[in-house]
mmCIF file of the C-alpha atoms, coordinates in Angstrom:
data_MODEL
# 
_entry.id   MODEL 
# 
loop_
_atom_site.group_PDB 
_atom_site.id 
_atom_site.type_symbol 
_atom_site.label_atom_id 
_atom_site.label_alt_id 
_atom_site.label_comp_id 
_atom_site.label_asym_id 
_atom_site.label_entity_id 
_atom_site.label_seq_id 
_atom_site.pdbx_PDB_ins_code 
_atom_site.Cartn_x 
_atom_site.Cartn_y 
_atom_site.Cartn_z 
_atom_site.occupancy 
_atom_site.B_iso_or_equiv 
_atom_site.pdbx_formal_charge 
_atom_site.auth_seq_id 
_atom_site.auth_comp_id 
_atom_site.auth_asym_id 
_atom_site.auth_atom_id 
_atom_site.pdbx_PDB_model_num 
ATOM 1   C CA . MET A 1 1   ? -3.385  -20.637 -25.202 1.00 0.00 ? 1   MET A CA 1 
ATOM 2   C CA . THR A 1 2   ? -2.863  -19.499 -21.643 1.00 0.00 ? 2   THR A CA 1 
ATOM 3   C CA . ARG A 1 3   ? -3.271  -15.994 -20.146 1.00 0.00 ? 3   ARG A CA 1 
ATOM 4   C CA . LEU A 1 4   ? 0.549   -15.806 -20.186 1.00 0.00 ? 4   LEU A CA 1 
ATOM 5   C CA . ASP A 1 5   ? 0.632   -16.624 -23.914 1.00 0.00 ? 5   ASP A CA 1 
ATOM 6   C CA . PHE A 1 6   ? -2.060  -14.051 -24.553 1.00 0.00 ? 6   PHE A CA 1 
ATOM 7   C CA . ILE A 1 7   ? -0.079  -11.433 -22.505 1.00 0.00 ? 7   ILE A CA 1 
ATOM 8   C CA . ASN A 1 8   ? 3.100   -12.234 -24.326 1.00 0.00 ? 8   ASN A CA 1 
ATOM 9   C CA . LYS A 1 9   ? 1.514   -11.973 -27.792 1.00 0.00 ? 9   LYS A CA 1 
ATOM 10  C CA . ALA A 1 10  ? -0.166  -8.643  -26.894 1.00 0.00 ? 10  ALA A CA 1 
ATOM 11  C CA . SER A 1 11  ? 3.009   -7.276  -25.506 1.00 0.00 ? 11  SER A CA 1 
ATOM 12  C CA . GLU A 1 12  ? 5.002   -8.232  -28.565 1.00 0.00 ? 12  GLU A CA 1 
ATOM 13  C CA . LYS A 1 13  ? 2.708   -6.363  -30.785 1.00 0.00 ? 13  LYS A CA 1 
ATOM 14  C CA . LEU A 1 14  ? 2.355   -3.188  -28.647 1.00 0.00 ? 14  LEU A CA 1 
ATOM 15  C CA . LYS A 1 15  ? 4.801   -1.176  -30.650 1.00 0.00 ? 15  LYS A CA 1 
ATOM 16  C CA . LEU A 1 16  ? 3.277   -2.223  -34.014 1.00 0.00 ? 16  LEU A CA 1 
ATOM 17  C CA . ILE A 1 17  ? -0.113  -1.297  -32.807 1.00 0.00 ? 17  ILE A CA 1 
ATOM 18  C CA . ARG A 1 18  ? 1.257   2.104   -31.655 1.00 0.00 ? 18  ARG A CA 1 
ATOM 19  C CA . ILE A 1 19  ? 2.812   2.683   -35.050 1.00 0.00 ? 19  ILE A CA 1 
ATOM 20  C CA . GLU A 1 20  ? -0.305  1.475   -36.826 1.00 0.00 ? 20  GLU A CA 1 
ATOM 21  C CA . ASN A 1 21  ? -2.281  4.190   -35.061 1.00 0.00 ? 21  ASN A CA 1 
ATOM 22  C CA . GLN A 1 22  ? 0.462   6.772   -35.376 1.00 0.00 ? 22  GLN A CA 1 
ATOM 23  C CA . PHE A 1 23  ? 0.713   7.495   -31.687 1.00 0.00 ? 23  PHE A CA 1 
ATOM 24  C CA . THR A 1 24  ? 3.808   8.749   -29.908 1.00 0.00 ? 24  THR A CA 1 
ATOM 25  C CA . GLN A 1 25  ? 5.070   6.692   -26.941 1.00 0.00 ? 25  GLN A CA 1 
ATOM 26  C CA . ASP A 1 26  ? 3.717   9.420   -24.611 1.00 0.00 ? 26  ASP A CA 1 
ATOM 27  C CA . LYS A 1 27  ? 0.267   9.203   -26.185 1.00 0.00 ? 27  LYS A CA 1 
ATOM 28  C CA . MET A 1 28  ? 0.145   5.468   -26.175 1.00 0.00 ? 28  MET A CA 1 
ATOM 29  C CA . ALA A 1 29  ? 1.242   5.238   -22.516 1.00 0.00 ? 29  ALA A CA 1 
ATOM 30  C CA . ASP A 1 30  ? -1.396  7.680   -21.563 1.00 0.00 ? 30  ASP A CA 1 
ATOM 31  C CA . ILE A 1 31  ? -4.129  5.695   -23.474 1.00 0.00 ? 31  ILE A CA 1 
ATOM 32  C CA . LEU A 1 32  ? -3.085  2.416   -21.761 1.00 0.00 ? 32  LEU A CA 1 
ATOM 33  C CA . GLY A 1 33  ? -2.695  4.119   -18.328 1.00 0.00 ? 33  GLY A CA 1 
ATOM 34  C CA . ILE A 1 34  ? 1.039   3.126   -17.962 1.00 0.00 ? 34  ILE A CA 1 
ATOM 35  C CA . SER A 1 35  ? 4.140   5.204   -17.722 1.00 0.00 ? 35  SER A CA 1 
ATOM 36  C CA . LYS A 1 36  ? 6.253   5.923   -20.785 1.00 0.00 ? 36  LYS A CA 1 
ATOM 37  C CA . LYS A 1 37  ? 9.166   4.195   -19.050 1.00 0.00 ? 37  LYS A CA 1 
ATOM 38  C CA . THR A 1 38  ? 7.010   0.986   -18.795 1.00 0.00 ? 38  THR A CA 1 
ATOM 39  C CA . LEU A 1 39  ? 5.862   1.335   -22.323 1.00 0.00 ? 39  LEU A CA 1 
ATOM 40  C CA . VAL A 1 40  ? 9.484   1.626   -23.529 1.00 0.00 ? 40  VAL A CA 1 
ATOM 41  C CA . GLN A 1 41  ? 10.468  -1.429  -21.493 1.00 0.00 ? 41  GLN A CA 1 
ATOM 42  C CA . ILE A 1 42  ? 7.644   -3.381  -23.038 1.00 0.00 ? 42  ILE A CA 1 
ATOM 43  C CA . GLU A 1 43  ? 8.521   -2.321  -26.567 1.00 0.00 ? 43  GLU A CA 1 
ATOM 44  C CA . LYS A 1 44  ? 12.113  -3.432  -26.040 1.00 0.00 ? 44  LYS A CA 1 
ATOM 45  C CA . GLY A 1 45  ? 10.983  -6.833  -24.877 1.00 0.00 ? 45  GLY A CA 1 
ATOM 46  C CA . ARG A 1 46  ? 12.319  -6.282  -21.283 1.00 0.00 ? 46  ARG A CA 1 
ATOM 47  C CA . SER A 1 47  ? 8.898   -6.406  -19.698 1.00 0.00 ? 47  SER A CA 1 
ATOM 48  C CA . THR A 1 48  ? 5.290   -7.380  -20.562 1.00 0.00 ? 48  THR A CA 1 
ATOM 49  C CA . LEU A 1 49  ? 1.849   -5.900  -20.102 1.00 0.00 ? 49  LEU A CA 1 
ATOM 50  C CA . SER A 1 50  ? -0.165  -7.191  -17.307 1.00 0.00 ? 50  SER A CA 1 
ATOM 51  C CA . TRP A 1 51  ? -3.339  -9.250  -17.940 1.00 0.00 ? 51  TRP A CA 1 
ATOM 52  C CA . ALA A 1 52  ? -5.338  -6.021  -17.402 1.00 0.00 ? 52  ALA A CA 1 
ATOM 53  C CA . GLY A 1 53  ? -3.003  -4.124  -19.687 1.00 0.00 ? 53  GLY A CA 1 
ATOM 54  C CA . SER A 1 54  ? -3.306  -6.782  -22.368 1.00 0.00 ? 54  SER A CA 1 
ATOM 55  C CA . VAL A 1 55  ? -7.109  -6.760  -22.133 1.00 0.00 ? 55  VAL A CA 1 
ATOM 56  C CA . THR A 1 56  ? -7.086  -2.983  -22.258 1.00 0.00 ? 56  THR A CA 1 
ATOM 57  C CA . LEU A 1 57  ? -4.850  -2.882  -25.316 1.00 0.00 ? 57  LEU A CA 1 
ATOM 58  C CA . CYS A 1 58  ? -7.021  -5.421  -27.155 1.00 0.00 ? 58  CYS A CA 1 
ATOM 59  C CA . THR A 1 59  ? -10.292 -3.685  -26.107 1.00 0.00 ? 59  THR A CA 1 
ATOM 60  C CA . ILE A 1 60  ? -9.380  -0.174  -27.102 1.00 0.00 ? 60  ILE A CA 1 
ATOM 61  C CA . PHE A 1 61  ? -7.623  -1.330  -30.400 1.00 0.00 ? 61  PHE A CA 1 
ATOM 62  C CA . ARG A 1 62  ? -10.096 -4.039  -31.150 1.00 0.00 ? 62  ARG A CA 1 
ATOM 63  C CA . ASN A 1 63  ? -10.241 -3.028  -34.876 1.00 0.00 ? 63  ASN A CA 1 
ATOM 64  C CA . SER A 1 64  ? -6.420  -3.273  -35.272 1.00 0.00 ? 64  SER A CA 1 
ATOM 65  C CA . GLU A 1 65  ? -5.337  -5.390  -38.264 1.00 0.00 ? 65  GLU A CA 1 
ATOM 66  C CA . ILE A 1 66  ? -2.235  -6.398  -36.306 1.00 0.00 ? 66  ILE A CA 1 
ATOM 67  C CA . LEU A 1 67  ? -4.334  -7.830  -33.440 1.00 0.00 ? 67  LEU A CA 1 
ATOM 68  C CA . GLU A 1 68  ? -6.733  -9.560  -35.899 1.00 0.00 ? 68  GLU A CA 1 
ATOM 69  C CA . MET A 1 69  ? -3.738  -11.304 -37.611 1.00 0.00 ? 69  MET A CA 1 
ATOM 70  C CA . THR A 1 70  ? -2.103  -12.097 -34.294 1.00 0.00 ? 70  THR A CA 1 
ATOM 71  C CA . PHE A 1 71  ? -5.217  -13.688 -32.610 1.00 0.00 ? 71  PHE A CA 1 
ATOM 72  C CA . GLY A 1 72  ? -7.131  -14.934 -35.645 1.00 0.00 ? 72  GLY A CA 1 
ATOM 73  C CA . GLY A 1 73  ? -9.929  -12.413 -35.539 1.00 0.00 ? 73  GLY A CA 1 
ATOM 74  C CA . ASP A 1 74  ? -11.472 -10.354 -32.726 1.00 0.00 ? 74  ASP A CA 1 
ATOM 75  C CA . PRO A 1 75  ? -9.453  -10.983 -29.597 1.00 0.00 ? 75  PRO A CA 1 
ATOM 76  C CA . GLN A 1 76  ? -12.536 -10.484 -27.388 1.00 0.00 ? 76  GLN A CA 1 
ATOM 77  C CA . ASP A 1 77  ? -13.555 -14.101 -27.787 1.00 0.00 ? 77  ASP A CA 1 
ATOM 78  C CA . ILE A 1 78  ? -10.149 -15.269 -26.621 1.00 0.00 ? 78  ILE A CA 1 
ATOM 79  C CA . ILE A 1 79  ? -10.280 -12.839 -23.647 1.00 0.00 ? 79  ILE A CA 1 
ATOM 80  C CA . LEU A 1 80  ? -13.616 -14.144 -22.543 1.00 0.00 ? 80  LEU A CA 1 
ATOM 81  C CA . SER A 1 81  ? -12.531 -17.801 -23.033 1.00 0.00 ? 81  SER A CA 1 
ATOM 82  C CA . LEU A 1 82  ? -9.470  -17.121 -20.780 1.00 0.00 ? 82  LEU A CA 1 
ATOM 83  C CA . ALA A 1 83  ? -11.444 -15.169 -18.242 1.00 0.00 ? 83  ALA A CA 1 
ATOM 84  C CA . PHE A 1 84  ? -14.346 -17.692 -17.885 1.00 0.00 ? 84  PHE A CA 1 
ATOM 85  C CA . THR A 1 85  ? -14.077 -21.500 -18.011 1.00 0.00 ? 85  THR A CA 1 
ATOM 86  C CA . ASP A 1 86  ? -17.504 -21.923 -19.551 1.00 0.00 ? 86  ASP A CA 1 
ATOM 87  C CA . TYR A 1 87  ? -18.397 -18.699 -21.238 1.00 0.00 ? 87  TYR A CA 1 
ATOM 88  C CA . GLU A 1 88  ? -21.819 -18.677 -22.946 1.00 0.00 ? 88  GLU A CA 1 
ATOM 89  C CA . ARG A 1 89  ? -23.503 -15.852 -24.836 1.00 0.00 ? 89  ARG A CA 1 
ATOM 90  C CA . LYS A 1 90  ? -25.548 -15.987 -28.089 1.00 0.00 ? 90  LYS A CA 1 
ATOM 91  C CA . GLU A 1 91  ? -23.835 -13.509 -30.328 1.00 0.00 ? 91  GLU A CA 1 
ATOM 92  C CA . LYS A 1 92  ? -23.985 -13.354 -34.115 1.00 0.00 ? 92  LYS A CA 1 
ATOM 93  C CA . THR A 1 93  ? -20.742 -14.289 -35.840 1.00 0.00 ? 93  THR A CA 1 
ATOM 94  C CA . MET A 1 94  ? -19.693 -14.320 -39.497 1.00 0.00 ? 94  MET A CA 1 
ATOM 95  C CA . GLY A 1 95  ? -19.811 -18.185 -39.320 1.00 0.00 ? 95  GLY A CA 1 
ATOM 96  C CA . GLY A 1 96  ? -16.107 -18.835 -39.370 1.00 0.00 ? 96  GLY A CA 1 
ATOM 97  C CA . LYS A 1 97  ? -15.328 -17.918 -42.881 1.00 0.00 ? 97  LYS A CA 1 
ATOM 98  C CA . VAL A 1 98  ? -11.720 -16.868 -42.280 1.00 0.00 ? 98  VAL A CA 1 
ATOM 99  C CA . TRP A 1 99  ? -10.178 -17.930 -38.980 1.00 0.00 ? 99  TRP A CA 1 
ATOM 100 C CA . TRP A 1 100 ? -12.076 -21.088 -38.183 1.00 0.00 ? 100 TRP A CA 1 
ATOM 101 C CA . ILE A 1 101 ? -12.306 -24.730 -39.254 1.00 0.00 ? 101 ILE A CA 1 
ATOM 102 C CA . ASN A 1 102 ? -15.230 -27.022 -38.561 1.00 0.00 ? 102 ASN A CA 1 
ATOM 103 C CA . ILE A 1 103 ? -14.302 -29.906 -36.239 1.00 0.00 ? 103 ILE A CA 1 
ATOM 104 C CA . LYS A 1 104 ? -17.677 -31.561 -35.580 1.00 0.00 ? 104 LYS A CA 1 
ATOM 105 C CA . TRP A 1 105 ? -21.297 -30.943 -36.309 1.00 0.00 ? 105 TRP A CA 1 
ATOM 106 C CA . THR A 1 106 ? -24.818 -31.974 -35.816 1.00 0.00 ? 106 THR A CA 1 
ATOM 107 C CA . ASP A 1 107 ? -28.060 -30.934 -37.711 1.00 0.00 ? 107 ASP A CA 1 
ATOM 108 C CA . GLU A 1 108 ? -28.385 -27.895 -35.315 1.00 0.00 ? 108 GLU A CA 1 
ATOM 109 C CA . PHE A 1 109 ? -24.866 -26.983 -34.103 1.00 0.00 ? 109 PHE A CA 1 
ATOM 110 C CA . ARG A 1 110 ? -21.176 -27.174 -35.061 1.00 0.00 ? 110 ARG A CA 1 
ATOM 111 C CA . ILE A 1 111 ? -17.838 -27.001 -33.133 1.00 0.00 ? 111 ILE A CA 1 
ATOM 112 C CA . GLN A 1 112 ? -15.224 -24.809 -34.734 1.00 0.00 ? 112 GLN A CA 1 
ATOM 113 C CA . GLN A 1 113 ? -11.579 -24.265 -33.794 1.00 0.00 ? 113 GLN A CA 1 
ATOM 114 C CA . ASN A 1 114 ? -9.669  -21.075 -34.410 1.00 0.00 ? 114 ASN A CA 1 
ATOM 115 C CA . ILE A 1 115 ? -6.570  -21.742 -36.519 1.00 0.00 ? 115 ILE A CA 1 
ATOM 116 C CA . VAL A 1 116 ? -4.470  -19.193 -34.677 1.00 0.00 ? 116 VAL A CA 1 
ATOM 117 C CA . SER A 1 117 ? -5.448  -19.340 -31.053 1.00 0.00 ? 117 SER A CA 1 
ATOM 118 C CA . GLU A 1 118 ? -6.759  -22.934 -31.256 1.00 0.00 ? 118 GLU A CA 1 
ATOM 119 C CA . HIS A 1 119 ? -9.743  -22.200 -29.024 1.00 0.00 ? 119 HIS A CA 1 
ATOM 120 C CA . TYR A 1 120 ? -13.082 -23.826 -29.709 1.00 0.00 ? 120 TYR A CA 1 
ATOM 121 C CA . ARG A 1 121 ? -16.673 -22.465 -30.050 1.00 0.00 ? 121 ARG A CA 1 
ATOM 122 C CA . ILE A 1 122 ? -20.067 -23.866 -30.706 1.00 0.00 ? 122 ILE A CA 1 
ATOM 123 C CA . LEU A 1 123 ? -22.287 -22.107 -33.267 1.00 0.00 ? 123 LEU A CA 1 
ATOM 124 C CA . ASP A 1 124 ? -25.928 -22.717 -33.890 1.00 0.00 ? 124 ASP A CA 1 
ATOM 125 C CA . GLY A 1 125 ? -27.621 -22.779 -37.344 1.00 0.00 ? 125 GLY A CA 1 
ATOM 126 C CA . GLN A 1 126 ? -27.803 -19.049 -37.528 1.00 0.00 ? 126 GLN A CA 1 
ATOM 127 C CA . ASP A 1 127 ? -24.088 -18.648 -36.835 1.00 0.00 ? 127 ASP A CA 1 
ATOM 128 C CA . ARG A 1 128 ? -24.657 -17.421 -33.301 1.00 0.00 ? 128 ARG A CA 1 
ATOM 129 C CA . ARG A 1 129 ? -21.890 -18.270 -30.797 1.00 0.00 ? 129 ARG A CA 1 
ATOM 130 C CA . ILE A 1 130 ? -23.356 -20.424 -28.072 1.00 0.00 ? 130 ILE A CA 1 
ATOM 131 C CA . CYS A 1 131 ? -20.127 -20.907 -26.060 1.00 0.00 ? 131 CYS A CA 1 
ATOM 132 C CA . SER A 1 132 ? -16.358 -20.867 -26.363 1.00 0.00 ? 132 SER A CA 1 
ATOM 133 C CA . SER A 1 133 ? -13.483 -22.471 -24.411 1.00 0.00 ? 133 SER A CA 1 
ATOM 134 C CA . PHE A 1 134 ? -9.992  -23.721 -24.748 1.00 0.00 ? 134 PHE A CA 1 
ATOM 135 C CA . ASP A 1 135 ? -11.195 -26.967 -23.189 1.00 0.00 ? 135 ASP A CA 1 
ATOM 136 C CA . TYR A 1 136 ? -12.302 -29.310 -25.979 1.00 0.00 ? 136 TYR A CA 1 
ATOM 137 C CA . GLY A 1 137 ? -13.763 -31.797 -23.441 1.00 0.00 ? 137 GLY A CA 1 
ATOM 138 C CA . PHE A 1 138 ? -16.100 -29.050 -22.165 1.00 0.00 ? 138 PHE A CA 1 
ATOM 139 C CA . ILE A 1 139 ? -17.061 -28.115 -25.725 1.00 0.00 ? 139 ILE A CA 1 
ATOM 140 C CA . LYS A 1 140 ? -17.903 -31.726 -26.626 1.00 0.00 ? 140 LYS A CA 1 
ATOM 141 C CA . THR A 1 141 ? -19.893 -32.265 -23.577 1.00 0.00 ? 141 THR A CA 1 
ATOM 142 C CA . ARG A 1 142 ? -21.879 -28.944 -24.164 1.00 0.00 ? 142 ARG A CA 1 
ATOM 143 C CA . LEU A 1 143 ? -22.480 -29.851 -27.751 1.00 0.00 ? 143 LEU A CA 1 
ATOM 144 C CA . GLN A 1 144 ? -23.936 -33.220 -26.512 1.00 0.00 ? 144 GLN A CA 1 
ATOM 145 C CA . GLU A 1 145 ? -26.185 -31.326 -23.953 1.00 0.00 ? 145 GLU A CA 1 
ATOM 146 C CA . LEU A 1 146 ? -27.418 -28.879 -26.693 1.00 0.00 ? 146 LEU A CA 1 
ATOM 147 C CA . SER A 1 147 ? -28.128 -31.786 -29.074 1.00 0.00 ? 147 SER A CA 1 
ATOM 148 C CA . ASP A 1 148 ? -30.006 -33.694 -26.391 1.00 0.00 ? 148 ASP A CA 1 
ATOM 149 C CA . ASP A 1 149 ? -31.999 -30.551 -25.551 1.00 0.00 ? 149 ASP A CA 1 
ATOM 150 C CA . CYS A 1 150 ? -33.048 -30.198 -29.239 1.00 0.00 ? 150 CYS A CA 1 
ATOM 151 C CA . GLY A 1 151 ? -33.704 -33.930 -29.665 1.00 0.00 ? 151 GLY A CA 1 
ATOM 152 C CA . VAL A 1 152 ? -31.007 -34.278 -32.313 1.00 0.00 ? 152 VAL A CA 1 
# 
């Protein structure tokens, strides 16, 4: 997934998210910091949100079922993977029970891939996210580094 793919998906779901939250076009435009005219153009498929607008939408409405279904879970991980080449932060996850498949594992770590966005992440034995990226080569290299550091 690229930033453009992310922007297009977020833009396509804007109207559904607005309806899901029972907002008028005026209210939704105000929340997102765009004009009503721009919102209408996006909802009609004649325009798209910007990167910042897409991130804003996904941040403010991070609990949206529509966004969860569109991006395969919380879109924050995708946003961070698109914003940073080698994003790392130990953050507790649910272990990938719904949107993830295990690709490779060692005694201490495992690589998972999101079935919707197709981005990768490394989890430790306590299901904490070590890093995530769309670059599988980076993820494989990072897994090897982590395994070497642990003596695995």
